[in-house]
PyMOL Python script that loads the backbone (N, CA, C, O; Angstrom):
from pymol import cmd

cmd.read_pdbstr("""\
ATOM      1  N   MET A   1       0.071  11.939  27.430  1.00  0.00           N
ATOM      2  CA  MET A   1       1.206  12.142  26.540  1.00  0.00           C
ATOM      3  C   MET A   1       1.561  10.860  25.790  1.00  0.00           C
ATOM      4  O   MET A   1       1.904  10.897  24.609  1.00  0.00           O
ATOM      5  N   GLY A   2       1.476   9.741  26.479  1.00  0.00           N
ATOM      6  CA  GLY A   2       1.781   8.454  25.847  1.00  0.00           C
ATOM      7  C   GLY A   2       0.839   8.140  24.700  1.00  0.00           C
ATOM      8  O   GLY A   2       1.244   7.580  23.681  1.00  0.00           O
ATOM      9  N   THR A   3      -0.424   8.509  24.876  1.00  0.00           N
ATOM     10  CA  THR A   3      -1.410   8.274  23.826  1.00  0.00           C
ATOM     11  C   THR A   3      -1.071   9.071  22.569  1.00  0.00           C
ATOM     12  O   THR A   3      -1.226   8.568  21.457  1.00  0.00           O
ATOM     13  N   ALA A   4      -0.621  10.279  22.734  1.00  0.00           N
ATOM     14  CA  ALA A   4      -0.260  11.121  21.596  1.00  0.00           C
ATOM     15  C   ALA A   4       0.931  10.532  20.847  1.00  0.00           C
ATOM     16  O   ALA A   4       0.964  10.560  19.617  1.00  0.00           O
ATOM     17  N   ILE A   5       1.893  10.006  21.569  1.00  0.00           N
ATOM     18  CA  ILE A   5       3.073   9.407  20.930  1.00  0.00           C
ATOM     19  C   ILE A   5       2.672   8.174  20.131  1.00  0.00           C
ATOM     20  O   ILE A   5       3.112   7.993  18.996  1.00  0.00           O
ATOM     21  N   VAL A   6       1.838   7.327  20.726  1.00  0.00           N
ATOM     22  CA  VAL A   6       1.365   6.130  20.026  1.00  0.00           C
ATOM     23  C   VAL A   6       0.574   6.524  18.784  1.00  0.00           C
ATOM     24  O   VAL A   6       0.712   5.888  17.738  1.00  0.00           O
ATOM     25  N   LEU A   7      -0.240   7.545  18.881  1.00  0.00           N
ATOM     26  CA  LEU A   7      -1.034   8.013  17.745  1.00  0.00           C
ATOM     27  C   LEU A   7      -0.137   8.498  16.607  1.00  0.00           C
ATOM     28  O   LEU A   7      -0.397   8.193  15.443  1.00  0.00           O
ATOM     29  N   VAL A   8       0.903   9.240  16.929  1.00  0.00           N
ATOM     30  CA  VAL A   8       1.827   9.747  15.911  1.00  0.00           C
ATOM     31  C   VAL A   8       2.571   8.588  15.238  1.00  0.00           C
ATOM     32  O   VAL A   8       2.722   8.576  14.016  1.00  0.00           O
ATOM     33  N   VAL A   9       3.029   7.629  16.019  1.00  0.00           N
ATOM     34  CA  VAL A   9       3.738   6.479  15.462  1.00  0.00           C
ATOM     35  C   VAL A   9       2.803   5.664  14.563  1.00  0.00           C
ATOM     36  O   VAL A   9       3.194   5.262  13.467  1.00  0.00           O
ATOM     37  N   LEU A  10       1.593   5.422  15.012  1.00  0.00           N
ATOM     38  CA  LEU A  10       0.623   4.666  14.236  1.00  0.00           C
ATOM     39  C   LEU A  10       0.271   5.383  12.934  1.00  0.00           C
ATOM     40  O   LEU A  10       0.171   4.745  11.886  1.00  0.00           O
ATOM     41  N   ALA A  11       0.085   6.681  12.989  1.00  0.00           N
ATOM     42  CA  ALA A  11      -0.211   7.462  11.786  1.00  0.00           C
ATOM     43  C   ALA A  11       0.956   7.391  10.801  1.00  0.00           C
ATOM     44  O   ALA A  11       0.741   7.325   9.591  1.00  0.00           O
ATOM     45  N   GLY A  12       2.168   7.405  11.303  1.00  0.00           N
ATOM     46  CA  GLY A  12       3.341   7.290  10.440  1.00  0.00           C
ATOM     47  C   GLY A  12       3.414   5.942   9.746  1.00  0.00           C
ATOM     48  O   GLY A  12       3.720   5.868   8.556  1.00  0.00           O
ATOM     49  N   VAL A  13       3.136   4.881  10.479  1.00  0.00           N
ATOM     50  CA  VAL A  13       3.162   3.539   9.896  1.00  0.00           C
ATOM     51  C   VAL A  13       2.071   3.395   8.831  1.00  0.00           C
ATOM     52  O   VAL A  13       2.324   2.854   7.755  1.00  0.00           O
ATOM     53  N   VAL A  14       0.876   3.871   9.123  1.00  0.00           N
ATOM     54  CA  VAL A  14      -0.225   3.804   8.159  1.00  0.00           C
ATOM     55  C   VAL A  14       0.121   4.619   6.911  1.00  0.00           C
ATOM     56  O   VAL A  14      -0.161   4.190   5.793  1.00  0.00           O
ATOM     57  N   GLY A  15       0.723   5.775   7.097  1.00  0.00           N
ATOM     58  CA  GLY A  15       1.131   6.600   5.968  1.00  0.00           C
ATOM     59  C   GLY A  15       2.146   5.893   5.081  1.00  0.00           C
ATOM     60  O   GLY A  15       2.060   5.969   3.856  1.00  0.00           O
ATOM     61  N   LEU A  16       3.107   5.206   5.693  1.00  0.00           N
ATOM     62  CA  LEU A  16       4.106   4.469   4.921  1.00  0.00           C
ATOM     63  C   LEU A  16       3.489   3.307   4.152  1.00  0.00           C
ATOM     64  O   LEU A  16       3.880   3.031   3.018  1.00  0.00           O
ATOM     65  N   VAL A  17       2.530   2.630   4.763  1.00  0.00           N
ATOM     66  CA  VAL A  17       1.859   1.519   4.093  1.00  0.00           C
ATOM     67  C   VAL A  17       1.071   2.024   2.891  1.00  0.00           C
ATOM     68  O   VAL A  17       1.130   1.429   1.815  1.00  0.00           O
ATOM     69  N   ILE A  18       0.340   3.110   3.065  1.00  0.00           N
ATOM     70  CA  ILE A  18      -0.441   3.673   1.963  1.00  0.00           C
ATOM     71  C   ILE A  18       0.486   4.145   0.852  1.00  0.00           C
ATOM     72  O   ILE A  18       0.209   3.922  -0.327  1.00  0.00           O
ATOM     73  N   ARG A  19       1.566   4.783   1.215  1.00  0.00           N
ATOM     74  CA  ARG A  19       2.536   5.251   0.216  1.00  0.00           C
ATOM     75  C   ARG A  19       3.103   4.080  -0.583  1.00  0.00           C
ATOM     76  O   ARG A  19       3.262   4.177  -1.800  1.00  0.00           O
ATOM     77  N   SER A  20       3.406   2.979   0.095  1.00  0.00           N
ATOM     78  CA  SER A  20       3.925   1.789  -0.572  1.00  0.00           C
ATOM     79  C   SER A  20       2.887   1.186  -1.512  1.00  0.00           C
ATOM     80  O   SER A  20       3.225   0.750  -2.612  1.00  0.00           O
ATOM     81  N   MET A  21       1.628   1.160  -1.086  1.00  0.00           N
ATOM     82  CA  MET A  21       0.562   0.617  -1.932  1.00  0.00           C
ATOM     83  C   MET A  21       0.374   1.456  -3.189  1.00  0.00           C
ATOM     84  O   MET A  21       0.198   0.912  -4.279  1.00  0.00           O
ATOM     85  N   VAL A  22       0.410   2.776  -3.045  1.00  0.00           N
ATOM     86  CA  VAL A  22       0.263   3.667  -4.196  1.00  0.00           C
ATOM     87  C   VAL A  22       1.437   3.490  -5.153  1.00  0.00           C
ATOM     88  O   VAL A  22       1.253   3.443  -6.369  1.00  0.00           O
ATOM     89  N   LYS A  23       2.633   3.392  -4.604  1.00  0.00           N
ATOM     90  CA  LYS A  23       3.826   3.205  -5.429  1.00  0.00           C
ATOM     91  C   LYS A  23       3.748   1.888  -6.203  1.00  0.00           C
ATOM     92  O   LYS A  23       4.072   1.847  -7.390  1.00  0.00           O
ATOM     93  N   ASP A  24       3.322   0.814  -5.538  1.00  0.00           N
ATOM     94  CA  ASP A  24       3.188  -0.478  -6.200  1.00  0.00           C
ATOM     95  C   ASP A  24       2.124  -0.427  -7.297  1.00  0.00           C
ATOM     96  O   ASP A  24       2.311  -0.993  -8.374  1.00  0.00           O
ATOM     97  N   LYS A  25       1.028   0.239  -7.025  1.00  0.00           N
ATOM     98  CA  LYS A  25      -0.047   0.340  -8.020  1.00  0.00           C
ATOM     99  C   LYS A  25       0.429   1.105  -9.254  1.00  0.00           C
ATOM    100  O   LYS A  25       0.098   0.732 -10.379  1.00  0.00           O
ATOM    101  N   LYS A  26       1.195   2.163  -9.052  1.00  0.00           N
ATOM    102  CA  LYS A  26       1.705   2.947 -10.174  1.00  0.00           C
ATOM    103  C   LYS A  26       2.712   2.160 -11.000  1.00  0.00           C
ATOM    104  O   LYS A  26       2.845   2.396 -12.201  1.00  0.00           O
ATOM    105  N   SER A  27       3.426   1.222 -10.370  1.00  0.00           N
ATOM    106  CA  SER A  27       4.415   0.432 -11.097  1.00  0.00           C
ATOM    107  C   SER A  27       3.802  -0.830 -11.689  1.00  0.00           C
ATOM    108  O   SER A  27       4.518  -1.647 -12.268  1.00  0.00           O
ATOM    109  N   GLY A  28       2.484  -1.005 -11.553  1.00  0.00           N
ATOM    110  CA  GLY A  28       1.796  -2.134 -12.174  1.00  0.00           C
ATOM    111  C   GLY A  28       1.659  -3.352 -11.307  1.00  0.00           C
ATOM    112  O   GLY A  28       1.299  -4.418 -11.806  1.00  0.00           O
ATOM    113  N   LYS A  29       1.931  -3.238 -10.037  1.00  0.00           N
ATOM    114  CA  LYS A  29       1.797  -4.374  -9.124  1.00  0.00           C
ATOM    115  C   LYS A  29       0.482  -4.256  -8.372  1.00  0.00           C
ATOM    116  O   LYS A  29       0.015  -3.154  -8.082  1.00  0.00           O
ATOM    117  N   SER A  30      -0.109  -5.401  -8.059  1.00  0.00           N
ATOM    118  CA  SER A  30      -1.366  -5.407  -7.326  1.00  0.00           C
ATOM    119  C   SER A  30      -1.491  -6.701  -6.535  1.00  0.00           C
ATOM    120  O   SER A  30      -1.076  -7.757  -7.013  1.00  0.00           O
ATOM    121  N   LEU A  31      -2.051  -6.637  -5.342  1.00  0.00           N
ATOM    122  CA  LEU A  31      -2.246  -7.837  -4.535  1.00  0.00           C
ATOM    123  C   LEU A  31      -3.280  -8.773  -5.149  1.00  0.00           C
ATOM    124  O   LEU A  31      -3.194  -9.986  -4.957  1.00  0.00           O
ATOM    125  N   GLN A  32      -4.247  -8.248  -5.876  1.00  0.00           N
ATOM    126  CA  GLN A  32      -5.298  -9.065  -6.449  1.00  0.00           C
ATOM    127  C   GLN A  32      -4.773  -9.963  -7.562  1.00  0.00           C
ATOM    128  O   GLN A  32      -5.406 -10.972  -7.874  1.00  0.00           O
ATOM    129  N   CYS A  33      -3.651  -9.635  -8.163  1.00  0.00           N
ATOM    130  CA  CYS A  33      -3.134 -10.383  -9.316  1.00  0.00           C
ATOM    131  C   CYS A  33      -1.786 -11.011  -9.016  1.00  0.00           C
ATOM    132  O   CYS A  33      -0.961 -11.146  -9.921  1.00  0.00           O
ATOM    133  N   GLY A  34      -1.546 -11.386  -7.816  1.00  0.00           N
ATOM    134  CA  GLY A  34      -0.281 -12.036  -7.500  1.00  0.00           C
ATOM    135  C   GLY A  34       0.909 -11.118  -7.608  1.00  0.00           C
ATOM    136  O   GLY A  34       2.001 -11.570  -7.956  1.00  0.00           O
ATOM    137  N   GLN A  35       0.735  -9.842  -7.322  1.00  0.00           N
ATOM    138  CA  GLN A  35       1.800  -8.849  -7.301  1.00  0.00           C
ATOM    139  C   GLN A  35       2.276  -8.433  -8.683  1.00  0.00           C
ATOM    140  O   GLN A  35       3.252  -7.688  -8.778  1.00  0.00           O
ATOM    141  N   ASP A  36       1.643  -8.874  -9.751  1.00  0.00           N
ATOM    142  CA  ASP A  36       2.107  -8.487 -11.084  1.00  0.00           C
ATOM    143  C   ASP A  36       0.911  -8.273 -12.002  1.00  0.00           C
ATOM    144  O   ASP A  36       0.505  -9.182 -12.726  1.00  0.00           O
ATOM    145  N   CYS A  37       0.357  -7.083 -11.970  1.00  0.00           N
ATOM    146  CA  CYS A  37      -0.852  -6.775 -12.711  1.00  0.00           C
ATOM    147  C   CYS A  37      -0.610  -6.732 -14.217  1.00  0.00           C
ATOM    148  O   CYS A  37      -1.566  -6.817 -14.988  1.00  0.00           O
ATOM    149  N   LYS A  38       0.622  -6.604 -14.650  1.00  0.00           N
ATOM    150  CA  LYS A  38       0.917  -6.552 -16.089  1.00  0.00           C
ATOM    151  C   LYS A  38       0.636  -7.890 -16.767  1.00  0.00           C
ATOM    152  O   LYS A  38       0.370  -7.925 -17.969  1.00  0.00           O
ATOM    153  N   ASN A  39       0.690  -8.983 -16.021  1.00  0.00           N
ATOM    154  CA  ASN A  39       0.532 -10.312 -16.601  1.00  0.00           C
ATOM    155  C   ASN A  39      -0.771 -11.003 -16.178  1.00  0.00           C
ATOM    156  O   ASN A  39      -0.853 -12.231 -16.223  1.00  0.00           O
ATOM    157  N   CYS A  40      -1.776 -10.243 -15.775  1.00  0.00           N
ATOM    158  CA  CYS A  40      -3.002 -10.875 -15.269  1.00  0.00           C
ATOM    159  C   CYS A  40      -4.124 -10.901 -16.298  1.00  0.00           C
ATOM    160  O   CYS A  40      -5.248 -11.263 -15.949  1.00  0.00           O
ATOM    161  N   SER A  41      -3.876 -10.543 -17.515  1.00  0.00           N
ATOM    162  CA  SER A  41      -4.858 -10.565 -18.603  1.00  0.00           C
ATOM    163  C   SER A  41      -6.056  -9.659 -18.338  1.00  0.00           C
ATOM    164  O   SER A  41      -7.162  -9.961 -18.786  1.00  0.00           O
ATOM    165  N   GLY A  42      -5.864  -8.579 -17.634  1.00  0.00           N
ATOM    166  CA  GLY A  42      -6.930  -7.599 -17.429  1.00  0.00           C
ATOM    167  C   GLY A  42      -7.887  -7.894 -16.303  1.00  0.00           C
ATOM    168  O   GLY A  42      -8.881  -7.182 -16.158  1.00  0.00           O
ATOM    169  N   HIS A  43      -7.637  -8.915 -15.494  1.00  0.00           N
ATOM    170  CA  HIS A  43      -8.535  -9.239 -14.383  1.00  0.00           C
ATOM    171  C   HIS A  43      -8.472  -8.221 -13.258  1.00  0.00           C
ATOM    172  O   HIS A  43      -9.370  -8.187 -12.416  1.00  0.00           O
ATOM    173  N   CYS A  44      -7.453  -7.403 -13.218  1.00  0.00           N
ATOM    174  CA  CYS A  44      -7.300  -6.422 -12.146  1.00  0.00           C
ATOM    175  C   CYS A  44      -8.121  -5.177 -12.380  1.00  0.00           C
ATOM    176  O   CYS A  44      -8.366  -4.424 -11.438  1.00  0.00           O
ATOM    177  N   HIS A  45      -8.548  -4.936 -13.581  1.00  0.00           N
ATOM    178  CA  HIS A  45      -9.151  -3.649 -13.905  1.00  0.00           C
ATOM    179  C   HIS A  45     -10.645  -3.721 -13.897  1.00  0.00           C
ATOM    180  O   HIS A  45     -11.313  -2.719 -14.150  1.00  0.00           O
TER     181      HIS A  45
END
""", "prot")
cmd.dss("prot")
cmd.show_as("cartoon", "prot")
cmd.util.cbc("prot")
cmd.orient("prot")
């Protein structure tokens, strides 16, 4: 039972991280360009 609880919590955390990454990408932010892909002169694409 403990393993199932840990699995559910871990899946939730991973889901939140992925959701945050997608949201940041849609708003023009990216880790590859210092969090601001709008000002990276096209190096992110």
